[in-house]
VEXDO-504606 format. One record per residue: x, y, z of N, C-alpha, C, O in turn; residue in three letters. Coordinates in steps of 0.02 Angstrom, whole numbers, plus 50000, padded with zeros to 5 digits. Example, Ala and Ser with C-alpha at 12.3 -4.5 7.8 and 13.67 -1.06 7.14 Angstrom:
BEGIN
506604971650390506154977550390506604983550390507124983450423ALA;506424988850354506844994750357506455000250394506705005750402SER;
END
This chain:
BEGIN
493335737450063492765741950078492115738550057492055736350000MET;491635738050103490995735050085490555740150050490735745950043ASN;489965737950029489515742249989489285748350028489265753850000THR;489095747450092488845753050132489385758350142489255764350136GLU;490015756050157490565760750166490685764750103490825770750105GLN;490635761150046490745764549982490215769849970490365775349946PHE;489585768249986489045773149976489165779450017489065784949993LYS;489375778450081489505784250125490075788450097490025794550093ILE;490625785050077491205788550050491035792149986491245797749975SER;490635788749945490415791749882490025798149895490125803149861PHE;489565797949944489145803749959489565809549984489455815349965SER;490045808050028490465813350057490895816550004490955822750001ILE;491205812449961491645815049909491285819349859491565824249833ASN;490665817649845490275821749797490175828749824490165833549787VAL;490085829249892489945835649923490575839849932490575845849917THR;491115836549955491725840349973492215841049916492575846049912THR;492235836249873492725836449819492395833949755492565828449731ASN;491945837749726491545835449670491955833549609492415837149590PRO;491795827849580492085825449517491515824749467490925824749486LEU;491685824149406491155823149357490735817049374491005811649387PRO;490095817849375489635812449396489715806349351489625800749375MET;489865807249289489925801549243490495796949264490435790849260ARG;491065799849287491645795849308491475791849371491625785849376ILE;491155795349419490985791949481490485786249470490535781049501LEU;490015787349425489525782249410489855776149378489675770449391SER;490355777549334490715772149301491105767949351491125761849346LEU;491425771349401491805767749453491335763249493491505757349505ILE;490765765849512490285762049551490045755949512489975750449539LEU;489915756849446489675751349404490205745849399490025739949402LEU;490835747549392491385742649386491435738549450491515732449447ILE;491385741949508491435738449572490855733549581490965727949605LEU;490255735449563489675731049571489725724849527489575719349548CYS;489955725949464490025720349418490565715549442490495709449436VAL;491105718349470491655714249496491425709849554491595703949557SER;491025712749600490765708949658490305703449635490345697749660CYS;489865704949588489385699949563489735694249529489545688449538ALA;490265695849490490645690649456491005686149505491035680049495LYS;491275689249558491635685449609491165680449644491355674749656SER;490565682749660490075678449694489845672749648489735667149670ASN;489775674349583489525669449536490025663849525489845658149514LYS;490675665549528491205660749514491355656249573491725651349566GLU;491085657849633491195653649691490805647149684490195647249683THR;491155641349678490805635049667490395632949728490595634149785PRO;489825629749715489405627249769489725620949798489925616549761GLU;489755620749864490045614849896489495609749910488945611549930LYS;489645603249900489135598049916488975598049990489405599350032PRO;488345596650006488135596550075488435590450109488285584750090VAL;488845591450160489155585950195488675582650243488255586050272GLY;488725576050250488305572350296488735567750338489295566150319VAL;488475565750394488855561550440488485555050455487875555050465THR;488845549550456488555543150475488425543350549488895543050589ASP;487795543750569487625544450640487725538150679487635538050740SER;487915532650645488055526350680488795525350692488995520650727LEU;489215529550663489925528550668490185529450739489995534150774ALA;490605524950760490945525650824490535524050885490755525450941GLY;489945521150877489535519650935489635512450957489835508250918ILE;489495511151020489515504351045488945500351015488425503250999ARG;489025493751007488495489950974487835489751012487315488350982PRO;487835491251077487215491151115486865497951117486325498551145GLU;487185502951088486905509651091486225510051057486125507351002THR;485755513451089485095514351059485155519351001485385524951010VAL;484935517250943484955521550884484245522750861483925518250834VAL;483995528750871483325530450849483355532150775483695536850754ASP;483005528250734483055529150661482795535850638482925537950582SER;482415539450680482195546050660482775550950659482715556450631SER;483325549150690483915553550693484445551350642484985554350639LYS;484295546250603484765544150551484805549250496484305552550480LEU;485385550050466485445554150407484985551150354485005545050341VAL;484565555250323484055552350279484345549450215484025545250183LYS;484925551550195485225548650135485965549850135486205555350150VAL;486345544750117487065545250113487295542050048487085536450031VAL;487705545450011487995542749950488745543349954489015547849986TYR;489095538849921489825539249918490045538849845489825534449808ASN;490485543249826490805542749761491475546449765491725547649820ASN;491755548149709492415551349710492395558249742492925561049757ASP;491805561049753491755567549787491695566749863491665571649900ARG;491665560549885491595559449957490875558049975490485555649934GLY;490685559650035490015558450060489605564750054489815570050077THR;489015564350025488625570350013487885568650005487705562850001TYR;487475573750003486755573049994486585574549921486805579549894TYR;486185570249891486005571149821485245570949814484935565749823ASP;484955576649798484225577249796483925572949740483405569749751LYS;484235572849682483965568949626483945561449643483455558049628GLU;484485559049674484505551949693483985550349747483675545049747ALA;483895555049793483395554349846482705553649816482325549149834TYR;482535558149770481885557949738481805551749694481265548849689GLU;482355549649662482325543649621482195537449663481795533149643GLY;482535536949720482425531149764481725531349793481415526049802PHE;481475537249808480795537949834480285535249783479815531749802LYS;480395536749720479955534349667479985526749663479465523449655LYS;480595523949668480675516649666480345513349726480025508149719TRP;480425516349785480125513749846479365513549840479055508549857PHE;479065518949817478335519249811478065514349759477515511649767ASN;478445513149706478245508349655478275501249684477845497049669LYS;478785499849724478865493249754478335491949808478105486349817LEU;478155497249844477705496549901477075500749892476975505649929ASN;476645499049845476045503249834475545502849891475255507849911PRO;475435496749918474925495949970475205492850034474885493250087ASN;475775489750030476075486550088476835487350083477105489350032TYR;477185485650138477905486450140478255479750132478115474950169ILE;478705479250084479115473250076479655473150130479915478350149SER;479825467250153480355466550204481005469350176481135468650117ALA;481405472650218482035475650195482475470750156482775472650105PRO;482515464550180482945459650146482675458150076483065457650028ARG;482025457450069481715456150004481815462149958481985461349899VAL;481705468149985481785474249945482505474949920482625476849863ALA;482985473349964483685473749944483855468749889484235470349843GLN;483575462749894483685457649842483405460049774483705458949722GLU;482815463149776482515465749715482945471349686483055471749625ILE;483185475649730483615481249710484245478749675484465481549625TYR;484535473349702485125470249672484965466849606485335467349558LEU;484395463249606484195459549546484065464349488484225462749431LYS;483775470049503483635474949450484255478849429484235482649381GLU;484805477749465485445480949450485395488549445485685491649400LYS;485015491449490484895498649489485545502549501485655507749469ILE;485965500049546486585503549562487065503749502487535507649501ALA;486945499349453487385499149394487085502849334487415503649283ALA;486455504949340486105508249285486135515849294485765518649335ASP;486565519149257486665526349266486165530549228486225536649226LYS;485655527349199485135531149165484645534149215484265538749197SER;484635531649277484195534249329484615536949386485145534249401ASN;484375542149418484755545449472484855540949532485355541749568ALA;484395536149544484445532049604485025527049602485155523549651GLU;485385526749545485965522249541486495524249592486925520149610TYR;486475530449615486975532849663486885529749732487345529849773LYS;486295526849744486175523549808486465516549805486215512349768VAL;486975515349844487285508649845486815503749878486325505749909ALA;486965497249871486515492149898486675490049969486405485149994SER;487135493750002487325491750070486985496350121486365496850123ASP;487385499750164487095503950217486655509450189486135511150218GLN;486855512450132486475517850103485765515650086485285519550094LYS;485695509550062485045506850046484605506650109484035508850108PHE;484875503950164484485503250225484325510050257483795510850287HIS;484785514750252484635521550276483995524150243483525526450276TYR;483985523850176483425526550140482795522550149482255525250157LEU;482865515950149482275511650156481945512950224481335513350229TYR;482355513550276482085515150343481745521950342481215522850372ALA;482045526650309481785533450307481085533750277480645537050304HIS;480985530150221480335530450187479805526250222479215528050221PHE;480005520650253479505516950293479285521250351478695521450369ILE;479765524650382479615528850439479125534450422478695536150462GLN;479195537150362478735542450340478015539750336477535543350350LYS;477945533350317477275530350314477025528650384476435529450399ARG;477475526250426477275524350494477065530450535476585530150573ASN;477435535950527477325541850568477875542350621477945537950662GLY;478255547650619478825548450664478595549250736478845545750780ILE;478135553850748477915555250816477455549750843477485548050902GLU;477045546950799476545541950821476865536050856476615533650907THR;477415533650828477725527650854478425528950883478865524550881TYR;478525534850908479195536750933479435532250989480015529950988ALA;479015530751038479225526651094479305519351074479785516051095GLU;478845516851033478895509951010479525509050967479855503950971LEU;479685514150927480285513950885480905513650929481355509550917ARG;480935517750980481505517951024481615511151058482185508751063LYS;481075508151081481135501651115481325496151066481755492051082LYS;481015496051007481165490850958481895491150936482225485950931THR;482135497150922482845497850903483295495750960483825492750949VAL;483095497251022483495495251080483525487651086484055484951102ALA;482975484351074482955476951077483405473951023483815469551037ILE;483325476350962483735473750907484475475150918484895470950903PHE;484625481050944485325482950955485665478351006486245476550998SER;485295476451057485585472051108485655464851083486135461451101ARG;485195462651042485255455951012485875455850966486265451050967ILE;485965461150928486555461650885487195461950927487705458950908ASN;487165465450983487745466151026487955459351055488555457851058ALA;487465455351076487615448651103487975444451051488505441551065ILE;487705444150992488005440150939488665443050915489125439350895ASN;488725449550919489355452850902489905450850951490465449250930CYS;489745450951015490245449251066490445441951063491005440151083GLU;490005437651038490175430551031490645429450972490925424050964LEU;490735434550931491235434350877491885437650901492385437550866ASP;491865440450961492415443850996492635450150960492615455650989TYR;492855449550898493105455450862492555459450829492675464750800ASP;491935456950832491365460350801491515461950727491725467450711CYS;491405457150685491575457950614491125462750577490695466050606GLY;491225463050511490875467750468490115466650469489725471350467ILE;489915460350473489195458750472488825462350528488285465150517TYR;489115462350588488775465350645488775472950640488305476250662PHE;489305475650612489325482850601488795484750549488465489950557SER;488715480750498488205481850447487505481550478487065485550460PHE;487405476850523486745476050555486555482250595485965483850602GLN;487045485750622486905491650662486555496950620486165501050646ARG;486695497050555486345501550510485685498550487485175501950484THR;485695492050471485095488650446484545488450499483955488050481ALA;484725488650563484245488450618483705493750609483125492550625ILE;483885499550585483405504950575482845502750529482255503950542ALA;483035499450473482535497250424482105491550452481505491450442ALA;482425486850488482045481150516481575483450571481025480750579TYR;481785488450610481345491050662480735494450632480175493550656ALA;480845498450580480285501850547479805496750515479195497650516GLU;480095491450488479685486150457479255482750510478665481350499TYR;479555481450569479175478350624478615482850647478055480550661ALA;478755489350651478245494150672477685494450620477095495150638ILE;477865494050556477355494150504476895488050509476295488550498ASN;477185482250526476765476250537476295477250595475715475150593ASN;476545480350647476125481750707475555486550688474985485650711TYR;475715491450647475215496350626474695493150580474105494650584LYS;474925488550536474485485450486474085479650514473495478650498THR;474415475550557474095469550584474115469550661474415465050690TYR;473805474350693473845474750766473565468650801473785466650855PRO;473055465550770472735459650801473215453750808473105449350850TYR;473745453650767474225448050770474635448250835474935443250854ALA;474635453950868475035454650929474595455450991474845456751046PHE;473945454650982473475455451038473305448651069472755446151062GLU;473795445751104473695439251136473465440451208473665445251241LYS;473045435951232472765436751300473205433451354473185435551412LYS;473585428451335473975424851385474615428751403474865432651363TYR;474865427751463475475431151484476085428551447476095422751425PRO;476605432751440477195430851402477755428151447478285426251422ILE;477645428051512478175426451559478575420251544479185420451542GLY;478235414451531478585408151520478965408151454479535405851451LYS;478645410751401478995411051336479595415751339480115414351311GLN;479505421351372480045426151380480625422951418481205423851399LYS;480475419351472480985416051512481375410951470481985410551475SER;481015407051428481345402151385481795405551333482335403151318LEU;481555411151306481955414851257482595417551288483135416951259TYR;482545420551347483135423251380483615417751401484215418551399LEU;483325411951423483745406251441484125403651380484695401651385GLN;483795403851322484125401751260484725406251246485255403851227MET;484645412851256485185417551245485765416251293486345416451273LEU;485605414851355486135413451405486515407051386487125406751392LYS;486145402051363486475395851342486905396951280487445394151274GLN;486655400951235487025402651174487685406151193488205404851163LYS;487645410651241488245414251264488745409351295489345409551279ILE;488495404951338488935400151371489275395551320489875394351323ALA;488875392951272489155388451222489635392151175490155389451156ASP;489445398151155489855402051109490535403751139491055403251106GLY;490535405951202491165407751235491595401551248492205401951244LEU;491275395951264491645389751274491995387651210492575385451210GLU;491635388351154491935386551090492515391151073493035388951048GLU;492435397751086492965402451072493585401051113494145402151090MET;493485398651174494055397451219494505391751194495085391251212SER;494215387451151494605381651125494875382851055495265378751030THR;494675388351023494915389650956495645391750957495865395451002GLU;496025389350909496745390150909496965397450907497425399450944LYS;496645401550865496865408450856496385413450888496395419350870TYR;495975411150933495485415550965495815420151016496185417951060SER;495675426651010495935431351060495605430251128495915431251180GLN;494975428251126494625426751189494975420951225495035421051286TYR;495185415951187495525410251217496175411851250496415408151292GLY;496475417551232497115419651262497025423551327497505424851363ARG;496395425251341496265428951403496345424351464496225418351460LEU;496545427351520496575423451582495875422051607495395425351586LYS;495815417251651495165414851674494735420551703494145420951688LYS;495045424751744494655430151775494415435251723493875438151730ASP;494815436251671494615440851618494055437851575493625441451550LYS;494075431251568493525427951531492865428751569492345430051538ARG;492895427851633492285428551674492015435651671491415436751668GLU;492475440451672492285447451668491955448851600491465452551596GLU;492235446051548491965446951480491265443951476490815447051448TYR;491185437951504490535434651503490005438651540489435439151517LYS;490195441551597489715445651635489505451651593488925453751596LYS;489975454451555489805460151513489305458451460488855462351445GLY;489365452451430488895450251379488205448851410487695450451380VAL;488205445951469487575444351503487175450651523486575450251533LEU;487515456151528487175462451543486645463951489486105466451505ILE;486805462351427486335463451372485695459251382485145461551366TYR;485775453151407485205448851419484765451951474484155451951469VAL;485085454651526484705457851580484335464051554483775465451576ASN;484645467651507484315473451478483715471251436483195474651436GLN;483785465751400483225463051361482655460951406482065461751389LEU;482825458351464482325456351513481885462251532481285461651541ASP;482205468051539481825474151556481445477051497480905479751504SER;481735476451437481435479451378480835475451352480335478451331LEU;480865468851355480335464751328479755464351377479805461051429ILE;479205467651361478635468251407477975466051376477485464751412GLN;477945465751309477315464251276477415458451225477975456451212THR;476855456051198476885450851147477265453451085477645449751054HIS;477155459751069477505462651012478255462551024478645460550981PHE;478475464751083479185464951099479505458051092480025457351061ASP;479185453051121479455446251119479455443551048479935440251027LEU;478915444751011478855442150944479395444950897479715441150861SER;479485451550899479975454550853480685452750875481135452150832VAL;480805451850940481465449850964481635442950937482195441850913ALA;481165438250941481285431450916481365431450841481805428050815GLN;480955435250805481005435550732481685438250711481995435650665GLN;481895443550744482535446650725483115441950743483585441250703TYR;483095438850801483625434250823483705428450773484255427250749GLN;483155425050759483195418950718483255420650644483455416350604TYR;483095426750625483135428650555483815431150534483965431450474GLY;484245432950583484885436050565485505432850596486065434450577HIS;485395428250643485975425250676485865417750682485305415350689TYR;486415414050680486375406850685486235404650758486185398750772GLN;
END
C-alpha cells in the first residue's frame, strides 16, 4: 500500500469504524519511519559510463564533443568520479595557464610526476592511457569552444581517423597502438584546433595547396604499396596467405581512405595538421 492509499484508508476507517486516535497515529508513525529507513539503506549505485569509441571501425568519424568526459577503472568497474574530475581539472589548469601543452608532452609530465601512483590526490584515479586523453581532450575543448569549432573539429578528427586507419590496415591485425590512437585522436584534434585558434596567421598561406597535397597523397599510396608488398613476403603474415584477388580487394579498401583524405583536405590547415599527425605518430 502506498502513502496515498493509506491516507484514504485511514480517513475512511476513522469515519466508519473509529479507533482510538492515539493507536492510529502510532501505526502511521511506524509505517513512515519504516519507509524512510528502507530508502536510506538503499546504497547509491556508481554512475555507469560507456566508451564511445568501443566497437567502431578505425575510419569512423569520432566527434570529441561526444566523448565521455571522464572514465575511470578500478575494482568497481567503470564509473564517473567527480572528485577525480575536479582534481584533474586543477592539474590541467596549472599545467596550461596561458597556452596548451601538446598531449604527448602533457602525458609525459603526468607520468613523470607519478600522479596515478599518488593516492593523496583524487586525480590519481585517472590512468595515464585512454582515460588521460579523454580528459585532456575534454578540457582543451572547453577552452576552444564546442560550438565555435564544431565543423573544424569534425573534419580534423575525420582526417586523423583516416590516417590512423591506413596505418592500422598496413599492420593487418590493427594492434593495440592503433586502437589507442583512436582515443588519443580526440586530444590531438583539440590541440590542433587550439593552435589554429591561437596562431591563425600560421595557416594563412596565399599559395594553392594542390601540388603539396598531391605529393602527400602520393606518399600515402606509395606507403600502402610498399607496406602491403612487405606483408606479402612475411612468413607468418595473414595478408600473405590471402589469394591474389583477395589481396587486390584489400588494397582497394585501404586506398579508399586516401580518396577520402583527398576530399577532406581543402585548406592549408587541413594539409598541415594531416602531415604533422602522420609523421608524428607513424613510421
